[in-house]
C-alpha positions, 0 to 999 in steps of 0.5 A: 713059470706055470700059470698056477704059480703066477701071483694072483691079485685078490678080488677087489684089491686095487691094482697099483702100478709098480712104476707109480711114484711114492708121492702119487701113492701118498697123494691118492691115499690122501684124496681117499680120506673123506674130509681131507680135501675140504680140510685142505681147502679151508686151510688154503683159504685161510692161507690166502687170506693171510697172504693178502693181509700180509701184502696189504699190511706191508703196502700200508707200512711203506705208504704210511697209511692206516689199514682199513680194518684199523680205522675207527668209525665212532658213528658205527660203534657196536652195530649188529650184523647187517648187509653193510657189516656182515659180522657187525662192528666193534666198540670203535666201529671197525668191521669185525669181518675184516678184522677177523680175516686180517687176523688170519695173518697173525694165526698163519704166521705164528703157526708157520714160524713156531712150528718150523722152529720146533721141527728144526730143533726136534729133528736136529737134536733127535737125530743127533741123539739117536744116531751118535748115542753116548754123551750126545744122547745123554746131553739131549735127554737132559735138555729135553727133560729140562724143557719138558718140566717147564710150564709151557704157557708161563715160559711163553708169557715170561719170554714175551714180557721180557722182550716187550719191556725191553729187558734184552741185552742191547746188541741182542735187542738190536738184532731182534728188532732187525728180525722183526722189521724183516718179518713185518712183525711186532716185537711182542708177537715175535717173542710169542713165535720164539717162545712157542717154537722153543718149547714145542720141540720136545715131543718130536725130539723124543719120537725122532730119537727113538726112530733114529735108533731103529733106523741106524740098525737097518741093513741099508744103513749098515751097507752104506757104512760098510761102503765107506759112507760118512756120518753126514751122508748116512744121516741126510740120505738114509736117516732123515728122508725116512723120518719126514712122514713123522715131521710132516704130521708133527708140523701139522699138529703143532701148527694148530697148537701154536695158533691156539697158544697165540690166541691165549697169549693175545687174550691175556694182553701179552701178544699182538698189540697193534694188529688184529688177533682173534685172542685180542678180539675175544678179549675185547668182545667179552666185555660187551657180552653182558650188553648183548653184543656177542658178534665180535667174540663169536666171530673170532671164536668161530674163525679159530674153531674152523682153522683148528678143526681143519688142521686137526682133520688134515693132520689125521689124513696126512697120518693115514696117507703117509703111514697106511699101516695105522689103518690096519 
């Protein structure tokens, strides 16, 4: 090859090693985002608070003790923010900062469980419909069209009410209680988790179905099929790995939506009953606003705002890092 015919790099273009792994390239693009690292740091702080709160709650359950954030102190009711209580106290004298931090456990839990359930349903049904087509595609389209026509919030409220009032079939109710004990979760909250998860998979399923239809016509899929690869190998080795960037982005966005939905349901009194929740704190605090007691509702709203904002920024950064063509 002559010097004139050798490939030239444009001025200012970053040199990328051909041996650089896809993960490192993605991670480098993620770090290049302006607010990606702060958003990730904030989310990890909430996640750490949720882990600590979950462990502490489990310890209190085993030792049959009341968590410190649940113990009332009537002599300290409705105290304004001060050095002793940085965010004040509520109408029972409980520390608002401790309760808001402990409520991170509820938010992270609902985000993880509901988003994971939605992602599993969306990917499974979307891949099946897009890859096999025919009557399977028709059935999946009918199912997600039915779910898309349902009022999401009303479905979640009805499902939570059905579970919390004991209207489930006895064997199903027994299994439901077992799952709740295993996850250290109230039945009402588990119903919210399932309700959000069962109604949140439709948009992902549509995207996955369309992308699978495109991928199944790619040359590498055709080559694998001609070499005798079965449906399972093609789906799990060639289709699903090329869909993971969509799943990761969707999971992040759905996480934020699940957190906000749980706050709304708890605000209406059909979610968490015996554990701290930002929705319940806002509901309790709004009745005190007319007396100038603003710190409980404001603290819960502030925690919710910071978490959802960090998740939205994180989702945008992941989208740009996993699919850099969107920048062009």
